[in-house]
DOVO-559172 format. One record per residue (C-alpha): x, y, z; residue in three letters. Coordinates in steps of 0.02 Angstrom, whole numbers, plus 32768, in hexadecimal, padded with zeros to 4 digits. Example, Ala and Ser with C-alpha at 12.3 -4.5 7.8 and 13.67 -1.06 7.14 Angstrom:
# residues 2
82677F1F8186Ala
82AC7FCB8165Ser
***
This chain:
# residues 689
F7F8EE36CF66Unk
F7F6EEBFCFD2Unk
F863EF29CF6EUnk
F83AEFE1CF5FUnk
F7CBF001CEC9Unk
F795F098CE74Unk
F6D3F0CCCE79Unk
F6C2F0C1CDC7Unk
F6F6F01ACDC8Unk
F67CEFCACE40Unk
F5BDEF80CE1AUnk
F540EF5BCEA3Unk
F4D4EED7CE3DUnk
F43FEE5ACE72Unk
F423EDC9CE18Unk
F35CEDAECE08Unk
F2EFED26CDC4Unk
F254ECCCCDCAUnk
F25DEC29CE27Unk
F2CDEB9ECDCBUnk
F309EC1ACD41Unk
F3B8EBF0CD69Unk
F3E2EC7BCDD6Unk
F44EEC33CE5EUnk
F4A1EBB8CDD4Unk
F4C5EC5DCD8BUnk
F515ECB8CE06Unk
F57EEC11CE42Unk
F5CFEC0BCDA0Unk
F60CECCFCDB7Unk
F64DECA3CE46Unk
F6A2EC1ACE06Unk
F6F6EC74CD5EUnk
F728ED14CDD5Unk
F782EC97CE38Unk
F71DECC4CED4Unk
F6E9EBF7CEF7Unk
F74BEB75CEA3Unk
F6C1EAE9CE99Unk
F62CEB0FCE47Unk
F589EAD2CEBFUnk
F4FAEA95CE51Unk
F44BEABBCEA0Unk
F3F7EA18CE8DUnk
F49BE9D8CEEEUnk
F480EA2BCF78Unk
F533EA93CF74Unk
F51EEB3ECF41Unk
F586EBCCCF97Unk
F4EFEC30CF94Unk
F46BEBE1CFC6Unk
F4B9EBC1D06FUnk
F42CEB97D0EAUnk
F40FEAD4D0FEUnk
F35AEAF2D0CBUnk
F38DEB3CD005Unk
F3EEEABFCFF9Unk
F35FEA2DD029Unk
F2DDEA95CFC5Unk
F35AEACCCF32Unk
F31CEB71CF43Unk
F35AEC31CF8DUnk
F30DEC6DD020Unk
F36FED08D053Unk
F3CDED6DCFE6Unk
F47DED4BD003Unk
F526EDCCCFD8Unk
F5CDEDA9CF87Unk
F658EE03CF4CUnk
F6D1EDC7CEB9Unk
F740EE2ECE35Unk
F73CEE3FCD5FUnk
F7ABEE92CCE8Unk
F7F2EEEDCD7EUnk
F72EEF26CDBBUnk
F6F4EEFCCE5FUnk
F62CEE96CE51Unk
F5C2EEB1CEFAUnk
F540EE22CED0Unk
F49EEE02CF27Unk
F44EED58CF03Unk
F391ED73CF12Unk
F305ECF9CF35Unk
F2A1ECD8CE97Unk
F206EC9DCF17Unk
F188ED0DCF0CUnk
F168ECF4CFF4Unk
F223ED3BCFFFUnk
F1FDEDD6CF97Unk
F236EE42D024Unk
F2E1EE02D01DUnk
F2CDEE55CF56Unk
F290EEF9CFA4Unk
F315EF08D000Unk
F38EEEE0CF8AUnk
F360EF47CEFDUnk
F350EFE1CF98Unk
F408EFE2CF8FUnk
F45CEFA3CEDBUnk
F492F002CE47Unk
F45CEF8DCDCBUnk
F40DEEDDCDAEUnk
F416EE44CD42Unk
F36FEDEFCD27Unk
F38CED3FCCFDUnk
F301ECFECC88Unk
F302EC2BCC46Unk
F2E6EC32CB9EUnk
F27CEBA6CB99Unk
F1EDEBFECBEFUnk
F22AEC9DCBDEUnk
F1DAED41CC2BUnk
F16CECE5CCC2Unk
F106ED3ECD3AUnk
F18AED40CDDBUnk
F1DEED90CD55Unk
F16DEE1ACD30Unk
F166EE28CDE9Unk
F210EE55CE12Unk
F232EEAECD7EUnk
F1AFEF22CDB3Unk
F20AEF43CE5BUnk
F2AFEF52CE10Unk
F24AEFEBCD86Unk
F1FEF03DCE3FUnk
F2C3F064CE7CUnk
F2E4F08BCDB9Unk
F384EFFFCDB6Unk
F3DAEFF4CD1DUnk
F3CFEF42CCD6Unk
F414EEB5CC6BUnk
F3BEEE15CC25Unk
F3F8ED5ECC26Unk
F3A4ECEACBD3Unk
F3D6EC46CC3BUnk
F3B1EB94CC03Unk
F3E9EB9DCB4DUnk
F436EB07CB43Unk
F37DEAB3CB52Unk
F33AEA79CAAAUnk
F29AEACDCAADUnk
F2E8EB7FCAE4Unk
F2D8EC17CA7FUnk
F34BECA3CA95Unk
F309ED0BCA1BUnk
F240ECE0CA70Unk
F27DED23CB13Unk
F2CCEDCCCAE6Unk
F221EDFDCA7EUnk
F1B9EDA5CB00Unk
F22BEE2FCB81Unk
F1E1EECBCB1DUnk
F137EE8CCAFCUnk
F117EE58CBB3Unk
F17CEEDFCC05Unk
F186EF68CB88Unk
F22CEF8FCB78Unk
F2B1EF94CAF6Unk
F334EF28CAF9Unk
F3C7EF11CA94Unk
F3F8EE51CA6EUnk
F4CAEE3ECA74Unk
F4D9ED80CA52Unk
F4ACECF6C9C8Unk
F48FEC5ACA13Unk
F4D7EBB0C99AUnk
F47FEB16C997Unk
F4C0EA6EC94DUnk
F439E9F7C8E0Unk
F3F3E9C8C97FUnk
F3D4EA69C9B9Unk
F46EEA67CA48Unk
F49EEAECCA71Unk
F56CEB0BCA42Unk
F5ADEBA7CA56Unk
F579EC60CA5CUnk
F582ECF3C9B2Unk
F5CBEDA4CA1CUnk
F55FEE08C98AUnk
F5C6EEADC9A6Unk
F684EE61C9ACUnk
F65AEDF1C931Unk
F68BED50C973Unk
F659ECA5C9A0Unk
F677EC67CA35Unk
F66FEBA0CA76Unk
F684EB74CB27Unk
F700EAE2CB5EUnk
F6AEEA63CBD6Unk
F74DEA20CC21Unk
F76BEAC9CC60Unk
F6BBEAC0CC9BUnk
F6B3EB5BCC2FUnk
F72EEBC1CC7DUnk
F787EBBCCBCDUnk
F744EBE1CB1FUnk
F77CEBECCA75Unk
F757EC82CA05Unk
F72DEC2EC954Unk
F6EBEC86C8B5Unk
F630EC87C8A5Unk
F5EFEBF8C82AUnk
F5B6EC24C77FUnk
F518EBE7C79CUnk
F4DDEC6FC836Unk
F54AECFCC7E2Unk
F4A5ED5EC792Unk
F43EED37C826Unk
F4CAED8AC8A8Unk
F4DFEE08C844Unk
F41EEE39C830Unk
F412EE35C8F5Unk
F4C2EE9CC90CUnk
F47BEF26C894Unk
F3D7EF12C90AUnk
F439EF31C9B1Unk
F48EEFD1C954Unk
F402F010C91AUnk
F3A6F00CC9C2Unk
F446F057CA0EUnk
F459F0DEC98AUnk
F3A9F129C9BEUnk
F401F154CA79Unk
F4AFF1A7CA22Unk
F4B0F21DC98FUnk
F574F1F8C95DUnk
F547F126C945Unk
F49DF177C8F3Unk
F50DF1C1C871Unk
F56CF145C841Unk
F4DAF0BCC846Unk
F48CF129C7ACUnk
F526F135C761Unk
F54BF06AC75AUnk
F5EDF07FC7B8Unk
F629F024C846Unk
F5FFF034C8F1Unk
F695F006C961Unk
F671EF97C9FDUnk
F6BFF024CA67Unk
F652F09ACA2BUnk
F5B8F033CA2CUnk
F5CCEFEECAF6Unk
F5E2F0A3CB16Unk
F543F0CACAD6Unk
F4E5F04DCB12Unk
F521F05CCBCBUnk
F4D6F0FFCBC8Unk
F43FF0BFCB7CUnk
F43BF048CBF7Unk
F44CF0B9CC97Unk
F3F0F137CC55Unk
F364F11FCBD8Unk
F34CF06ECC1EUnk
F364F004CB8DUnk
F3A4EF48CBB5Unk
F42BEF06CB61Unk
F415EE2FCB5CUnk
F483EDBECB63Unk
F46FECF8CB5DUnk
F4C2EC4DCB90Unk
F49BEBB9CBFBUnk
F4F0EBC9CCA7Unk
F4B8EB0CCCC6Unk
F52FEACFCC2AUnk
F5C3EB65CC54Unk
F5ABEBBECBBAUnk
F59AEC87CBB6Unk
F5BCECD4CC5AUnk
F64CED1DCC33Unk
F5EFED84CBA2Unk
F578ED9DCC48Unk
F60BEDFACCAFUnk
F631EE56CC29Unk
F58EEE9BCBFFUnk
F58DEEBFCCCCUnk
F625EF28CCD1Unk
F608EF85CC09Unk
F553EFA7CC3BUnk
F507EFB6CCECUnk
F53CF04DCD64Unk
F5C2F05ECDD0Unk
F591F0DDCE7DUnk
F5C2F17DCE2FUnk
F55CF15DCDA4Unk
F4ABF145CDF6Unk
F45FF1F5CE39Unk
F49FF235CEF3Unk
F430F1EDCF97Unk
F3BFF26CCFC6Unk
F37EF285D061Unk
F2C3F283D0A1Unk
F29FF2FBD113Unk
F32AF37ED0C3Unk
F381F3B9D027Unk
F429F360D054Unk
F462F2DACFD6Unk
F4F6F281CFD7Unk
F564F24FCF49Unk
F5D7F1B6CF3BUnk
F66DF1EBCF75Unk
F6ECF1D9D018Unk
F70BF27ED022Unk
F646F296D048Unk
F607F27DD0EAUnk
F5C7F1B6D13DUnk
F525F182D101Unk
F4D8F0CDD0EBUnk
F43BF08CD0F7Unk
F423EFDAD166Unk
F3BCEF5ED0DFUnk
F3C1EEB6D14AUnk
F3DCEE7ED1EAUnk
F428EDC8D204Unk
F40EED57D2ACUnk
F4D7ED1ED2A7Unk
F515EC86D315Unk
F5B8ECCBD314Unk
F5BAED99D328Unk
F509EDA3D366Unk
F4C9EE11D2E0Unk
F4F2EE58D242Unk
F4A2EEE4D1ECUnk
F4B6EEF4D11CUnk
F4E1EF98D0EFUnk
F503EFFFD063Unk
F576F084D06EUnk
F545F113CFF7Unk
F5C9F1ABD032Unk
F654F1A5D09BUnk
F6B5F135D111Unk
F685F0BDD196Unk
F729F089D205Unk
F71EEFD8D267Unk
F726F012D30CUnk
F6D7F0A5D2DAUnk
F632F10DD31AUnk
F59CF122D2AEUnk
F4F1F173D2D4Unk
F44CF125D29AUnk
F3F0F1A5D263Unk
F33EF157D27AUnk
F34EF139D31EUnk
F3BCF1CBD34AUnk
F439F14AD3ABUnk
F4F7F135D3BAUnk
F549F0A4D38FUnk
F5F7F05AD38AUnk
F623EFF0D302Unk
F688EF4FD34EUnk
F6A9EF04D2A4Unk
F69CEF15D1EDUnk
F681EE7BD17BUnk
F690EE55D0ADUnk
F5FFEDC5D085Unk
F606ED28D023Unk
F561ECD6D058Unk
F580EC9BD0FFUnk
F634ECB8D108Unk
F681ED5DD146Unk
F72FEDBCD12CUnk
F751EE32D1A9Unk
F77DEEF8D168Unk
F7C3EFADD1B0Unk
F749EFF9D160Unk
F6B3F00FD0C9Unk
F6BAF098D074Unk
F62CF0E1CFF5Unk
F603F06DCF64Unk
F5FDEFC7CFE5Unk
F583EF45D01CUnk
F5CDEEF7D0B6Unk
F58DEECBD15CUnk
F5B7EF23D20EUnk
F584EEE4D2BFUnk
F55CEF70D32AUnk
F4BCEFA9D395Unk
F425EF31D3BBUnk
F3B9EFABD399Unk
F3FEEFC7D2C4Unk
F350EF8DD27AUnk
F330EF69D1A7Unk
F32DF014D152Unk
F387F091D1D5Unk
F3F1F105D1A1Unk
F4B2F119D1DEUnk
F512F1A1D1D5Unk
F594F21BD21AUnk
F53DF26FD2BBUnk
F585F305D27BUnk
F541F31CD1DEUnk
F4AAF290D1FAUnk
F41DF27ED13DUnk
F387F220D158Unk
F370F198D0CCUnk
F2E3F160D085Unk
F299F0B3D0D8Unk
F276F012D089Unk
F1B6EFF8D06FUnk
F190EF31D078Unk
F0D6EEDBD057Unk
F076EEB7D0E4Unk
F06AEDFED123Unk
EFD6ED8ED0CDUnk
EFD3ECDBD123Unk
EFD5ECCCD1D3Unk
EFE2EC28D24FUnk
EFCFEC21D309Unk
F06DEBE0D362Unk
F081EB89D41FUnk
F0F7EB5DD476Unk
F0F7EA93D4ACUnk
F106EAD6D568Unk
F0C7EB70D5C2Unk
F183EB67D5F8Unk
F1D4EB83D549Unk
F165EC21D533Unk
F1E5ECB5D542Unk
F25FEC4AD4E3Unk
F1F0EC3BD44EUnk
F1B9ECF5D451Unk
F281ED2AD46AUnk
F2A6ECA7D3D4Unk
F207ECFAD36CUnk
F25CEDAED397Unk
F2F2ED7DD335Unk
F2A3ED38D29EUnk
F23DEDC6D299Unk
F2C9EE48D29DUnk
F320EDF6D210Unk
F28EEDE4D19BUnk
F20EEE92D18CUnk
F17CEE31D14AUnk
F179EDA2D1CCUnk
F107EE07D25DUnk
F0F0EDA6D2FFUnk
F047EDF3D380Unk
EFDEED90D410Unk
EF25EDA0D3F2Unk
EED6EDE2D484Unk
EE3FED74D472Unk
EE8AECCCD471Unk
EF47ECFFD4A5Unk
EF92EC9BD412Unk
F02EECD4D3CCUnk
F002ECE4D31AUnk
F09AECFCD28FUnk
F068ED4ED209Unk
F0BFED3CD169Unk
F0DEED3FD072Unk
F090ECB0D076Unk
F089EBDBD0B6Unk
F132EBC2D076Unk
F173EC5ED0D3Unk
F138EC12D16FUnk
F160EB7DD14FUnk
F218EBA2D145Unk
F210EC09D1DEUnk
F1C9EB7ED24AUnk
F250EB15D20BUnk
F2CEEB9AD24DUnk
F294EB97D2E3Unk
F2C5EAE1D303Unk
F358EAD6D2ADUnk
F3A0EB7DD2E0Unk
F33EEB95D39CUnk
F328EAECD3C6Unk
F25FEB24D3C2Unk
F1DAEA8CD3B6Unk
F139EAEFD3A1Unk
F090EAC2D381Unk
F05CEB24D2D0Unk
EF8CEB3CD2AFUnk
EF4FEB33D1F6Unk
EF83EBBED181Unk
EEF1EC4FD187Unk
EEF3ECCDD113Unk
EEF7ED9AD146Unk
EE62EDF0D131Unk
EE33EEB8D112Unk
ED9CEEFBD129Unk
ED59EFA8D0D7Unk
ECD1F026D0D2Unk
EC47F02CD051Unk
EC0BF0CBD03DUnk
EC35F185D096Unk
EC10F1B3D132Unk
EC13F232D1AAUnk
EC1CF22DD25FUnk
EC54F282D304Unk
EC71F278D3BDUnk
EC9AF2EED431Unk
ED10F2BAD4E3Unk
ECE4F335D566Unk
ED1BF2D5D607Unk
ED6BF308D6AEUnk
EDEEF2B9D6F7Unk
EE6DF2CCD774Unk
EE2AF38CD79CUnk
EE43F3C0D6E8Unk
EDBEF3C1D646Unk
EDE3F35CD5B4Unk
ED95F397D508Unk
ED93F395D45EUnk
ED12F36DD3E9Unk
ED40F31FD319Unk
ECC5F305D26CUnk
ECFAF294D20BUnk
ECE7F251D15CUnk
ED06F1A9D135Unk
ED00F16AD088Unk
ED26F0EAD01FUnk
EDD5F0F0CFC2Unk
EE17F081CF18Unk
EE45EFBDCF57Unk
EEF5EFCBCF5EUnk
EEE2F077CFA7Unk
EF0EF05ED060Unk
EEE9F0E9D0E9Unk
EEFEF1A4D0B6Unk
EEE5F229D12DUnk
EE9DF2D6D101Unk
EE73F377D157Unk
EDEDF40BD119Unk
EDCEF43FD1CFUnk
EDDCF4EBD1F8Unk
EE75F530D275Unk
EE03F57DD2CDUnk
EDA7F4D1D2E7Unk
EE31F456D2F2Unk
EED5F4BED311Unk
EF7BF46DD2C9Unk
EFC5F412D34CUnk
EF3CF3AED362Unk
EF2EF348D2B0Unk
EFC0F2E2D2B6Unk
EF6EF284D35AUnk
EECEF27FD308Unk
EF15F239D26EUnk
EF7CF1B9D304Unk
EEE8F193D349Unk
EE75F161D2A5Unk
EF22F0F2D26CUnk
EF29F07FD2F8Unk
EE71F072D302Unk
EE60F02FD264Unk
EEC6EF9FD28EUnk
EE18EF35D2C7Unk
ED8FEF54D26CUnk
ECCAEF3ED28CUnk
ECB0EE96D225Unk
ED1EEE1DD247Unk
EDB3EE7CD2B0Unk
EE20EE83D21AUnk
EE7FEF36D1ECUnk
EE18EFB0D196Unk
EE74EFD3D0DBUnk
EE43F033D059Unk
EDF4F0CFD0C4Unk
EDF5F199D0B4Unk
EDD9F1FDD144Unk
EDCDF2A8D147Unk
EDD5F322D1D6Unk
ED35F39FD1B3Unk
ED21F3F9D247Unk
ED08F3F2D308Unk
ED3AF462D38DUnk
EDBFF479D40FUnk
EDD1F4C3D4C9Unk
EE60F559D4DAUnk
EE86F4EFD58AUnk
EE3AF450D58DUnk
EE71F40ED4E7Unk
EEF1F390D4F3Unk
EF3BF305D465Unk
EF06F275D4EDUnk
EE4BF2D4D4D5Unk
EE4FF2E5D415Unk
EE9EF228D411Unk
EDFAF1DED46CUnk
ED75F240D410Unk
EDCEF209D361Unk
EDC0F16ED3A9Unk
ED08F17CD3E0Unk
ECE8F1D3D31FUnk
ED2AF127D2E4Unk
ECBFF09BD357Unk
EC2BF10FD31AUnk
EC51F0F8D27EUnk
EC6CF041D282Unk
EBA1F02FD2CBUnk
EB64F0A8D25BUnk
EBC3F080D1ADUnk
EBA7EFEAD14FUnk
EC5AEF78D132Unk
EC93EEF5D0C8Unk
ED0DEE6CD0D4Unk
ED9FEE78D056Unk
EE17EDD3D021Unk
EEC9EDCCCFCAUnk
EECBED8DCF0CUnk
EF45ED24CED9Unk
EF75ED52CE1AUnk
F006ECEACDB2Unk
F02AEC59CD56Unk
F00FEBADCD4EUnk
F075EB4DCCAFUnk
F038EAA4CCAFUnk
F047EA12CC31Unk
EFBFEA0CCB9FUnk
EFA5E964CBCDUnk
EF53E9A0CC7EUnk
EF0AEA47CC42Unk
EE47EA0ACC77Unk
EE7EE9CCCD0DUnk
EEE7EA6FCD50Unk
EE5DEAE1CD0EUnk
EDD7EA7FCD5CUnk
EE12EA89CE0AUnk
EE3DEB49CE02Unk
ED83EB6DCDD6Unk
ED7AEAFCCE81Unk
EDCEEB84CEDCUnk
ED7FEC1ACE94Unk
EE03EC37CE17Unk
EDE8EC9BCD82Unk
EE5EEC76CCEBUnk
EE9BED1ACC85Unk
EEFBECC5CBFCUnk
EF1CEC3BCBB5Unk
EFBAEC2ECB4AUnk
F013EB8BCB09Unk
F0C2EB9ACAFEUnk
F120EAF0CAACUnk
F0E6EA61CB24Unk
F08BEAB8CB9BUnk
F003EB29CBA9Unk
F00EEBBBCC2CUnk
EF78EBFBCC8DUnk
EF86ECACCCB9Unk
EEFCECA8CD5CUnk
EED3ED08CE08Unk
EE86ECA8CE8BUnk
EE5CECD7CF40Unk
EEE8ECADCFC6Unk
EE78EC57D027Unk
EE73EBBCCFA5Unk
EF1EEBABCF85Unk
EF42EB53D020Unk
EF9CEAAED002Unk
EF92EADCCF34Unk
F03FEA9BCF2EUnk
F028E9ECCF67Unk
EF84E9F3CEF9Unk
EFC0EA17CE3FUnk
F066E9B7CE5EUnk
EFD9E90FCE79Unk
EF6AE950CDF7Unk
F004E954CD60Unk
F075E8D4CDB8Unk
F0DEE959CDD9Unk
F10FE9B3CD3CUnk
F0A2EA4ECD62Unk
F0DFEAFDCDB1Unk
F08EEBA3CDDCUnk
F0C3EC3CCE2BUnk
F051ECA8CE85Unk
F054ED4ECEB9Unk
EFD5EDB5CF2CUnk
EFAFEE3ECECEUnk
EEF9EE9BCF0DUnk
EE82EE98CF82Unk
EDC5EE69CF5BUnk
ED0AEE4CCFABUnk
ECE5EDB8CFF3Unk
EC49ED5ECFB5Unk
EBB3ED57D02FUnk
EBB2EC98D05EUnk
EC6BECB1D098Unk
EC6FED3FD0D9Unk
EBDFECF0D163Unk
EC70EC71D17FUnk
ECE8ECD3D199Unk
EC92ED34D216Unk
EC4AECA4D27BUnk
ED05EC52D288Unk
ED47ECEED2CFUnk
ECB3ECF5D360Unk
EC6AED98D30DUnk
***
């Protein structure tokens, strides 16, 4: 497996999808057909390679992104299988940051679902070329053409369909027509789909296949003049020319090649693998990485200085602490040294592993294009840049969303308190969307995460991995506060301390920002009033004070602060004095301004059989939910809804009981909005304000 492979034959890809689209099953088939595993696992039987955690196998969902490596036609493919559940969005975010290409799996039955859109937009943000794989085409109600057309409509992209599914009279999937090679492929189920037979295209679908082939060539012709000439002259386009042009279109123009099949029925995976190496970029096809604090760049080459990004930290019972890195340039030796540019500390790299889920293959070195795990310093965190000390470069960190749900926990006995904090610290190091803090008012330990399931999984990990039994409070919502109208405030700090004066005077203008605006700081004060060296401490003091709002003690959001003036003393002014004056001005704003409470609003889809539509809509109305759109697809109704996060606790159980377990939903936090007045009073009282 670890023979040397040239960089142009390396693919770093992620497999992404909505929950239950068949992502892990697809990865399992890829590993089987590439010879990486010798028995295919099934999600429903709890024996898949990539879902190796006990909880993943019990729940039948992917919780943590798992990395593996396989070979296909002399190419090395590094794969990260990412979770589909919205609570584990950080796993998708960090994976996308270090990948060169992606395979997005869509269910041919449900087509484009809400979480499919979420991962698609995440991939857009990182400019990742993608292939679409339409799965579950063995299901009678599946539609390949309906799915790729919906991908175009819903996601606003241009697709190029590459296959045509062939069904018998009972609408059972028999095989796929490879449109470009003009061949009909039928998979042999006795070899579990490892072999397929090439046949003539059935006469009754030849016209459909030619029409679809022409559409594919026409779309690629728009990107390539030579193909356009042949297309207009009605000359045949060779498969090699077509593939080369579609590769350029996929990498440079965002065109989406679409293949299909059924992972569960072992149909179409080889065509997907061919598409991965034909159309997705190698490390040398993507732009060089750029430093965030200089003009430095690193190209994907072993001849450039070493640089890598740490994108995941995992507590490992054997190795202690595994850090997953993407190597962008140069070579890293096992037993050698690296420099953590983010912390300014050097470290020795004691071991390097190529990962296969939770199994490790030791390596002597890692080089440009590799995704590996290392054992080194305890100080490396997610998002840190590793580089050669002689030639450092700082790469952009990975941004993660803020947690939206929190719970209070306490150990069974006081004696276990230190062990609990240590275990929680280990879990927080692994997961950047899991926060731990102590509530100063109640002295409780508060855990914050992305949703009920996220926190449930972490509590279970405390029990299974750290033998910690804890008492858990009810889930609470992470509300925010914001300013209702602009306000100007000032504060003067003028004190004597240890015989030395401390002086600072600041004038601030605070104003509300649009929802989702976060916090913005601007300086309009002349330098003769506030010298430049005091501006950074003022901004820092603002950020520090905004964590505790005046309404109910929640963090403030969507606020713009402008430093409009003030004064200083050439001898007595200091950073400390300006921090104190800034905090004083902000507390003055708290008492004089009008502040509101904001709550997280979730958006997404509820998919229910038509028989239960009335009950589902009634229940959503009780939860302050709004139905934005109602669509019928086959036998189900799809409701696009928005509902306050506070009203979704226990929703999974309620929806199951309303629909006899037949409805599904996927919701994610999309925005914050004002809390209704009556509810606001209730929340404030419950906080003791």
